[in-house]
Residue, then its C-alpha position, 0 to 999 in steps of 0.5 A: x746649114x741649120x737654123x737656130x732652134x726655137x725656145x727662150x733665149x738665155x738673157x744676161x740676167x738668166x746667166x747671172x742667176x745660173x752663175x750664182x746657182x753653179x759657181x765656176x761651172x757656167x760657160x756661155x756661147x760654147x761650140x758643141x763640136x768642142x764637147x763631142x767626140x765626133x767634133x760636130x755641132x753648133x753653139x749652145x747658149x749655155x753649158x752648165x757643169x754642176x758639182x752636186x745634185x743640189x745644183x742640178x735641182x736648183x738649175x732645173x727649177x730656175x729653167x722651168x720657172x723662166x721657160x728656158x729649155x734645158x737638156x743633158x749630156x755626159x762626155x759627148x760620146x755618140x752624140x751628134x748636135x745639129x749645126x744650128x746648135x742648142x737653145x737654152x742650157x745644156x747640163x754637162x754631167x762631167x768631172x765635177x760630178x764624179x764622186x766615187x765611194x764604196x762599202x763592203x757588205x757581207x763580203x760584197x763590194x758596193x760601189x757608189x758612183x756619181x753619173x759624171x765619173x769617167x768609165x776609165x777611172x772606175x776601171x782604174x779603181x777596180x784594178x787598184x782595189x782588186x774588184x773583178x767583173x768590170x773588164x768588159x768596160x775596157x775601151x768604152x768611152x764615156x761616163x758611168x751615167x751614159x753607160x747606164x742610160x744606154x746599157x753599154x757593154x761588150x759581147x757577153x756583159x752589159x752595164x745593167x748586170x752590175x747596177x743595183x740602184x740608180x738615182x735621178x732628178x726629174x723635171x721638177x727637181x725631185x730625187x727618185x731612186x729605182x732598183x735595177x729590176x724597175x729599169x728594164x735593161x735591154x740591149x743598148x737601152x734602159x728604162x730610164x725615162x727622158x727628161x730626167x738627170x741621172x746623178x748616181 
């Protein structure tokens, strides 16, 4: 058995403010075992599923201002949560953050994918449009954001080889963009710092 983690508890007025920031994307008192592929973990005070980078920025700003701890998760693959749960706000970057677009420049396709886009949807779009080079992602669970952060891949190729640029919001809600050469991709890891929210 594990005790509840330390940190400021989310009060009813905080919940009301977060609902105003992220309409339709706030759920209190959620068992984390229902959100992880390993089906373990205690209760999170609040799950917040943003629908835009602006909502993430506003939620970060509110939490920082009120001293509410916050953390980030994706699909919940390879995530183990303690029985005591998670104090504060868990920002779940998922289906509401799954925009996908692309452009063709000089005969090359550039895909712009939000961090919550499921990898299987990205692969489905690749097959439908005839985009090659992504078959190594077949069978890997999770989202684009999670795959980039951990540099997911197969035997011969990893996500970092396909990334041109990423965008994240830092702990103060500032948007930063970094090129792949700045990220130091290595085997199953990247140079994306802790305490940021990958958005694109």
